[in-house]
KEBA-310086 format. One record per residue: residue in one letter; x, y, z of N, C-alpha, C in turn. Coordinates in steps of 0.05 Angstrom, whole numbers, plus 5000, padded with zeros to 4 digits. Layout:
<nodes>
aXYZXYZXYZ...
</nodes>
This chain:
<nodes>
l501749765000500050005000501750255001l503650275019505150525021508050475011f508650254998511450184992512950404976l511550524957513050694938512650994947q511151034968510551324975512051395000r512751655001513551765028511151825044v511451775070509151825087509752035109l507852195116508252395137506852295163l508452265184507252175209506852415226l504352455235503752675254502952555279v504552595301504252445326503852645347a501752585364500852765387502852725410s502752905429504652905451503552745475d503252485473502552325497504052065494v504351915515506051685517504851455499d502351415499500951225482501651275452a501451525445502051605417505051555409l506951615429509751555425510051255420c508851085436509050805434508050695408a505750795400504650715374506450795351c507751035355509551145334512050955332k513050865356515450675356514750415341i512350305345511650075331511350115301l510350335293509850395266512650445252q514350595267517050625255518450355250a518250175269519349925266518349765242l515649795238514349665215515249785189f515450055189516350185164519350115159q520850075178523649995175523749715162c522149535171521849265160521349265130d519649455122518749465094520149695077h522149805090523550035076521750255066v519750335083518050555076519350815086q519551015069520651265077518551435090y519251575111517351735126518751975138t517052175143518052415159516252435184l517552485206515952495232515752775240v513352865246512753125257511153125283p512253205305510653205331508653435329v506253385338504253585339502853595367s502853825380501653825407498753935407g497754025384495054125384494154175355w491554265352490454295325491954495310q493054715322494454915306496854805292e498454655309500954525298500154315276l497954175280497153985260496454105233e494954335234494254485210496754595196t498454715213501054835202502554615188a502954385202504654165191503354055163f500754045163499453945138499854145116l499554405122499854615101502654615090e504654575109507454575102508254345083h506954115089507953865074505853755055k503653905049501453765032502453755003d504453914994505253884967507253654962q508753574983510653354980509353094986f507253095003506252825011503352785003k502652534998499852464992498752295014y500552165030499651985052500352105078f498452125097498852235123497852025144v499551975163498651805186498451975210l496051975222495552145247495351945273i497051995291496951825316495951985339n493751885351492452015374491652295370c490952365343489752615338488152595312g486152755309484652765283482152605282a481552415300479052255298476552425306n476752595325474252705337473452965326v474653045301473553285287473353215258d471853375244471653335215474253415202l475853225194478553275184478453415158l476853335140476753445113475753735114e473953805133473154075136475354255147i476854145166479154295178481454335158l482254125145484754125130484254195100q481854165090481154215062483254105042p483653825044485753705027484853674998e486853624981486053544953484853274953e483553214929482252954927484152704930d486552754921488452504920490252484945t489252614969490652604993489252405011f490852235025489552025042490552035070f488651995090489352015118488851735131f490951645145490451405162490451495189v488251455204487951575231487951345251c489851355270489951165293489751335317d487351345329486851555350484851425371s485751445396484051325417481851525427h481751765417479751965425477051875413r475051875431472251805425470452045433p468152085420467151945397468552035371i468651855351469851925327467852085310n468652285298466952465283465552305259v462952345257461352165239462252195210v463252425202464152445174466652295169n468352265189470652095187470051805185v467851725200467051445200465851365172y464351555160462951465135464451565111n466751685114468251755089470151535083d469551365061471251145056473351195040t473351425024475351465004478051585015q477751805030480251935038481051885067i479251795082479951745111479751455118k481951345126481951065136482351065165l480550965180480750955210481950675218l484050695234485050425246483850395273v482050195275480850155301480649845303k480649755329480449465334477649375326q477449135316474849035306472849025327d473548955352471548925372470949185388d472049415377471449655392468749745384d467049795405464349875399464350175397l463950275371464050575367461350705372d459150555373456550675377455750885357v456650875333456151085313453351075303p451951305301449251305292449051205264a446651095255446451005229446751215207y447751145184448351325162445751485156d443451345151440951485143439751665164d440651635190439751825211441152095209i443552095197444852355199445752475171f445352305150446052425124443452365106r442952575088440652545070441652595042d440752465022441552514995440152774986e441752924972440753194961438453144943e438552914927436352884907433752894918d433352804943430752814955429353074954e430953294956429653554958429253654929e430853564910430753674884428053604869e427053354874424953274856422353424860d422153584880419653734886419153934864s421254044853420754294837419854244809e419653984801418953954771415853964770n414854154757411854174753411354134723e409653914718409053864689407154074680s407554214657405454384647404554274620d403054064621402053964596399154094593g398354104568395854274562393354124570s393154014594390653884602388654084612e386253994620384054164628384854324652p383754584653384354764675383654644702t381254514704380554394730382554174739e383154014718385253794723387753914733k388554144719391154264727391054364755r388754484763388454604791388654374811r387254154804387253934824390053824827r391453804805394153704807395953894823f395554164819397054364832396654344863e394054304871393454284899394754034911e394753824898395853574908398953614912d399853754892402853814893403653984918v401954184922402454364946402354184971i400354014973400053854998402453675001e403253554978405553364980408153514988r408453744977410853914983410953975013t408654065023408454145051409153915069m407953665063408753435078411653385077k412753405054415753355052417353545069r416653795069417853995085417753935114r415253835122414853775150416553525158q416653335141418253085147421153165149r421953355132424753425132425553575158r423653745167424053885194424353685216e422453495215422653285236425153135237w425953055212428452905209430853075218e430853325213433053505222433153525253a430753555266430653565293431653315307r430753085295431752815305434752795302r435752885278438652865273440153025295r439253275301440653425322440753275349e438453145354438352995380440352755380i440352615357442052375356444952465358l445752685344448452765345449252875372f447253015385447953115412448552885431d446852665430447252435446449952315441y450652305415453252155406455552325415e455352585413457752755416458052865445q456152825461455952955487458352895505y459152635503461352555524463852485510e466052565520468752495509469852255525y470952065512472251845528474451715509h475651495519477851375504477251095496g478051025472477750745462480550585467t480850375454483350215457485750375451s487850345468490450475464491450455436s492450665425493550665397495750475393a497450455414499750265413498749985410m496449915425495449645422494349605394v493149805383491949775355494249725335m496449895338498849855321500049565325f500149475350501349215355499649005341d496949035342495048855329495548845300l496249075289496849075259499348925254a501448965271504048835267503548525270w501848455289501348155294499948045269i497848175258496448075236498448045212m500348245210502448215188504748015195s504547875217506647705228509347845230k509348085238511748245242512148335270d510548215288510748295317513248195330l514648385343517148315358516548385388n518348275405518048325434518148625441d519748775427520049055432517349185427m516049115404513449225398511349165418l511448915429509648825449510049005474w512549065481513049235505511949505501w512149625478511149875472508049875474a506849655465503849645468503149645497i504649495513504149485543504349765555v506349905548506950175558504550365550g503650345524501350495515498850445532l498350205537495950125553496350235583t498750205593499350295621499050595623d499750745601499351035601496451105604q494650955590491851015592490850965623w492150775635491250695664492350905682v495050975678496351185696494751455693q494051525668492751785665489751755670d488751525679486051495686484051535663k484851445639483151505616481251275610i481851045623479950805616479050675642t476750525640475750405665477350155674q477050095698478749865708477949625692m475549585685474549365669476049335642k476149565629477549575602480549505607y481749615627484649565632485149265636v483449135653483948855659483548685634t481448765618480848615593483348635575d484348875571486648905553489148785562i489548785589491848655601491748355594g489248235596488947965588489747895559i489048075542489648055513492648035510l494048245523496948265521498348035534q497147935555498447705570498847475553r496847415534497247185516499547235499h499847485489502047535470504747505486v504747595511507147575528508147295530s506247115537507046845541507946715514r506846805492507746715465510546795460h511247045468513847155460516047075481n515247025505517347015527517346745540h516746535525516346265539519146125539r521246255530523846125526524745965552n526145765548527145595569528945755588e528345765614529845925633532845835634d533345585630536245485634538045555611e536945655591538745725568540945915577e543345875566545746035574545146325570n543846385547543746675540541346815551s539946675568537346785577537647035593l540047095603540247355617542547515605s543247475583545547645571544447915568i546148115565545348405565543648455541d543848305519542048365496539348255500c539148075520536547935523534648115536m532048115526530048255542527648065547r526748065571524547895579522248055590i519847985582517548125593516147925611a515248005636513947825652511247955662f509147795666506647895676506947865707e506048065721506148045750504048205765y503248115789501648295807503548455821d503648715816505648885830504149085847l505749225863504649425880503949685866r501849805873500950045859502450275874l505150275873506750485885508550595864a508350865860509750985836512850955841l514250845820517150845818518550725843y517150555859518350475885521050325881q521350185858523950045855526350205849h525750465842527950645836527950885856w526750845878526451065899526650925926s525951055946525650915972522650855976l522150645991519450555995517750786009y519150936026517851146041516951366023e518951456005518251675985515851585967s516051325960513951235940511151235954l511051145979508651155994507551425997c509251636001508351906004507552035980n508651945955508152095932506351925911t505251715920503351565903500451675911s498951745892496351865898494551665915y494551425908492851235921493451205952t496051175958496751145987496551406001s497451625988497451886001494551976007a492651925987489852005993488651826013s489051566012487951386032488751456061l491351506063492351556090492051846099k491052016079490852326083493552436093l495752396078498352456087498752776090w496952936080497353226083496853326112s495753136129494953216155496953096176v496953206200498753086221497752806227q495152776229493852516234494652316213g494752396188495652236166498552126168q500252326176503152246181503352036202k501652066223501651876245500851596235r498751606218497651346207499951216189l501451376176503551256158505551116176q506251236200508051116218506950846230e504450856234503150616244503050396223f502550476199502450296176505150156173l507350296175510050186173510650006195a509750086220510149946244508749666241d506349676229504649446226506049236208m507449336188509049156170511549056184g512249176206514849106219517249176203l517149396188519349486172520749716187p523449686194524849906207525050146189l524750386201524750646186527350676170k529550586181532050606166532050466140q530650226141530650076116528650206095v526350306107524350416090525350666075k527050816090527851086078530251066060q531650826059533850806041532850716013k534850745993534050665966533050375966f531050315951529750055949531949835943n533649915924535849715916537549645940s537949815959539749765981538349636005m535849586003534349466026535249176030d535049076054535748796060534348606042m535848416030534548206013532348066029s532848006054530847836069528247996071l528348266073525848426074524548426048k526148446026524948496000523448235991e524348005999523147755990520147745993n519247806018516347786023515048056024l516448256013515448536016512548576005r511948475982509348515970507148405989e507548165998505548036016505148196042m507548276054507448426079505848686074i506548836053505249096049502249046043e501648846027498748796021497048746047e498348576063496848486087496248736106s498248906109497849136125495949346112a496349366085494649556070491649486074n490949226074488149146077487049246104k488849236125487949336152487349636152f488849776134488650066134486750166112g485049976103482850046083484050096054m486449996050487550016020487349756008k484949695998484449425987485649385959d486149605946487049565916489949625913l491549555932494349635928495749435908r494349225900495549045881494549095854v496149095833495149145807496548955787q494948885766496048705745497748875726t500248795721501748955703504048765692f505948905678508148755667510748905675s512948735673515548855679517548755657i519548905653521448835632524248795646h525748605637528548565647530448595624f532348765627534548765607537048655622g537948415612540348305625539948235653f541948265669541948185697540648415714k541548665709540948875730538449025727n537849085700535649285697532949155695k531349245714528549155714526749405717f524749435699522949655701520049555699s518249695713515549625709514349805688a512049725677510949895656510250175664s509350215689508550475698511150655703d513550515709515950675712516450815685i516250665664516750775636514851005630v512250965637510251165631510951435645y511451425671512251655686514751805674a516751635668519351745659518951875631t517551745613517251855586515552105586a513452095603511652345604513252585615s514952525635516552745648518552865628l519752685611521752785591520252955570m517752885564516253015544515453305554e514853325580513953585590516153705608n518553645602520953755618520954055615i520954205639520954495636523754605645e525654415652528154515662529954635642k529854525616531554635596529854785576e530655055572529055205552530055115525g528155075507529054995479526554915463p526854855437524554785423523054525434e520354535431518854315442519554045431t520454065406521053805391523353645405t525253795416527653655430526453475452n524453565468523353415489521953165478f520553205456519052985443520952765433i523152865421525152665410526552515433k527152645454528352535478526552325489a523952395493522052215504521851965486l521652005460521451785441523951605443d526451725446528851575449528851405473s527651505494527851375521526351105520l524651075499523150835497524750595485s527050665473528750455462530550355482r530950075482532349965504535350025504g536350135482539250205483539750465499n537650615505537950895517537350895547l538650735562538050715591538750965605d540751125595541451365609539051575606k537951585582535451775579533251685596l532851435599530651325616531251385646h533751365654534351425682533851735688q534551895666534152185669531052235673g529552085656526552115658525552045686l526651825697525851725723526351945744d528652085743529352295762527452525758l526652595733524752815729521952735740a521352485737518752385745518452405775k520652355790520552365819520052655827k521352845814520953125819518053205814q516953105791514253165783512353055805l512652815814510752695833510852845860r513452915867513653075893512153335890a512653475867511253735862508153695864i507253485850504153445851503253395880q504653225894503853165921503953405939q505953575936506153835953503954015946t503354035920501154215911498454135921v497953855921495453735929495153815959a497353765974497253816003496554116008s497854295994497454586000494454655991c493554545969490754615960488754525981i489254285993487254186013487554326039c489954386047490354496074489454796073t489654926050488755216050485855246036n484555016035481555006024481355145998l483155075980483055205953480955065934v479954825943478054685925475154795935i473954925917471355055925469054925909s466754875922464454765908462955005894q462754965869461355185853458455105846g457354905860454754815853454954545837p454854575809454954315794457854195793f459954345801462654225799464354355821l466654235825468754335844470554495827y471754705839473554885824476054935841c478454925827480854985842482655135822s483855355831485555525814488155565827l490455515813493055555823493855845817m494955985837495756265832498656275820e499156485807501756545797503656565823g506056455820507856465843507556215862t505556055857505555795872508055645865p509355495883511555315875510855125853d512655085833512354885812509954965792v508955205795506655265777507355255748k509855285740510555265712510054995701l510554795719510254525709507354465702f505454595717502754545713501354705691s503154855675502054975651502054765628k503154535634503354325614501054125618p499654045596497053895598497253635614v499153475607499353205619499753235651s501553415658502153475686499653565702l498253775688495853885700493753675704c493553505684491353295686491953105709l494553025711495252845733494952985760l495553235762495053385786492153395793s490553445773487553475778486453205788k487352985776486352715785487352665813y489752725819490752665847489252845867l488753095859487453275877484653185882l483153105862480353015865480252775883k482052585878482252345895482552415924s484452615929485052675957482852845969f481553015953479353175963476952995971v476352805954474252615960474752475987c477352395992478052266017477852456041s478252726036478552896059475753036065t473953066047471553216052469453056067k467953196084465753046098463153076083n463153266064460653326049460153096028k457952976032457352736014456752815985r455553065982454753145954457453215940c459353335954461853415941463553175930k463052955943464552705936463752615908l461452695898460352605872460852805849l462153025856462353235836464953225818p464653305794467053335777468853575785l471153595773472953815781474053975757i474054245761475354405741477754525753m479954505740482654605752483754815733a484755035743485955245726488755305736a490555355717493455425725494255645706p496155825714497156035696498555905672m497956005648499155885625501456075615d500656305607502656505597502056785609v503856845628503357095645503257335627e505157355608505257595591502657645575q501657405565499257415548496857415565g497057365591494757365608492857135603t494056895601492156665595492556455617v490356285620490456065640489855815623i490855585633489955325622488055205641m485955075629483754975646483054685638v482754525658481954235650479654155667g477853995655475453895670475753595671i475253475695475453185697472853075710p472152825702469552715712469852645742p467552575755467652525783469352275790e470252265814472052035823470151855839t468851675824467051465837468051175828e467450985845468250705839467250635811s464650705806463450585781463850785757s465550975761465851175740466451055712d465051155691465551055664467651215650k468951415663471051585653470051745631k467351795627466551955605466552255615n467352435597467852715605465952895588f464153045602462453215587463453505584f465853565597466753845598467453955571g468353775551469153895526466854055512r464453925509462154065499461354295516a461354265541460454475559462354725557f464954685555466854905551466255055525e465654905504465055035478462555205480k460355105494457955245496458355495513a459655465536460155695554461655905542a463655835525465456035510463656175490d462056035474460456165455458456355467s457156265488454956435500455856695513t458556705520459556935534461657085518n462056975494464257105476466957105490s467456915507470056885521472256835501r474556945506476856905487478156635495t477256425483478556155489479856035465l481755855471483155715450482755425455h481255285436480654995440482654855423n485254845430487254755414488154465420h487454365443488354105451486853885439f487953645434486453425423484453315443d484953345468482953295488481253545491m478653515484476853765483476353875512s477053715533476553815560478953975571i480754045552482954225561482854475544i482654715556482554945540484455165552e484955375535486355605543484455835544l484856025563482756235566484156485576k483256715566484156965576483357005605t485357075622484757105652482457285657e482157515642479857685648477157565643d477157375624474457245617473757035636r475556965655475056725671472356725686s471856955700469556935717466956925700k466657075678464157035662463856755650f466256655643466156385631465356175653l466256195677465356005698462556045705d461556305705458756355711456956225690a457856225665456256105644456155805648l458555695655458755395660456755315681i456755465704455155395727452155395717s451255605702448355605696447755395675l449855325659449455125637449154835650l450754785671450754515682448954485706s447754705716446054685740443454545733
</nodes>
């Protein structure tokens, strides 16, 4: 299909997209397909990249961008331009679904897209044309009048039917487009493609695992979906990694082994100290309420219950006594159950390179995301993207370790910000939603002008708030979080996230609500992110925008 053509890859800035990109790059390499890679962080960059390259390229591959808008309307491409879209954003725009010629969607066969039927949303233009032909043959005047009257009645009926159809269409599209959610990880879809072509390698399988884990870490999919997809990947893992353990080379440095395991839901604990990880993982920190004196006391009791000496817990995990490490998971789980943390165990995968290096899939997700949104070095955005992409190759352990260090800083910053927001009562109930705004000058505020970091912060904050508040109604509310974006231009970045409930379907209605509130108040907003629930807004317009949202959602 693409053998003789150069292809332009447009890749969004999220870890799942990077993993899908790595798999596709490996496939292109197998088949000697020439391609150019352009990172795009939003719609503006996507349009600019398309305009710059549309004369040299006929084939465009879009990863984690492009599915949820009418692509042909936005990009206005020539007839002979083709788009292959692999994007986990849902719902997929109906025009993209029903356009068979220029837009090819890459989706898993068993993904239920819930798309409305073609006849409910599209009408052939001919239907309207046939009304206007009036025959004027020289028949009797009375006959003519009778025919004319029948004609008028028929036309009126048709108009009425059309109005009813249009009202119904609006209703169907509203229902279909109301909520934003995520389908199967794009890296998994790409791996599926590789597997169908019998070109799947262990490296590709690992990237698919990291892509799925990214969706789980970022809280984009339900627990049910995560466990189902883990099951699918587990079958591939046993197919690829069943090699005989006794073989001489099974642990040579070039060897990589993927293993399924029940691991602890503690961020980066194998590359940190157990103490730091307990304090900076949202699940444990929120359950123990570590922002309070009482919470710190509970943490000490929790450690004492496990019988772990503080000296051991506070040193690097690698340096802990082997005797303690052997039963560590069981010890932690047993104590966690007593302290109400029943979900401390999670199904995941780990990877071993040679003897020394072992990483869990979530380690890679945190490291890659931190490299991508690194704010320490000023420079073009693309350098961060390329660094993050490189860290996913197993030859680049130094980049990966750099990412792990950045990730620890990021998790600490998130935890400290959550603690200060809760202790100073910055989370306010606005009626239909909770609202929290970070002020300019807050520590680490620059980090939270980046979308992935801001979303992680919002999710951690909502979890912690739900654990800390006594108000039952507030526990069921969604959260809108705002942080300064660009001080000189006077803009804030705002994200809306769904309520934190056990049965949450992770569907987000803020995208549509943001659009409506902006329209009704003429607020100066920029809907540039591929996630519709993240927007940029002029600081002066914030209060009227929020007022409109409150009345819209009440």
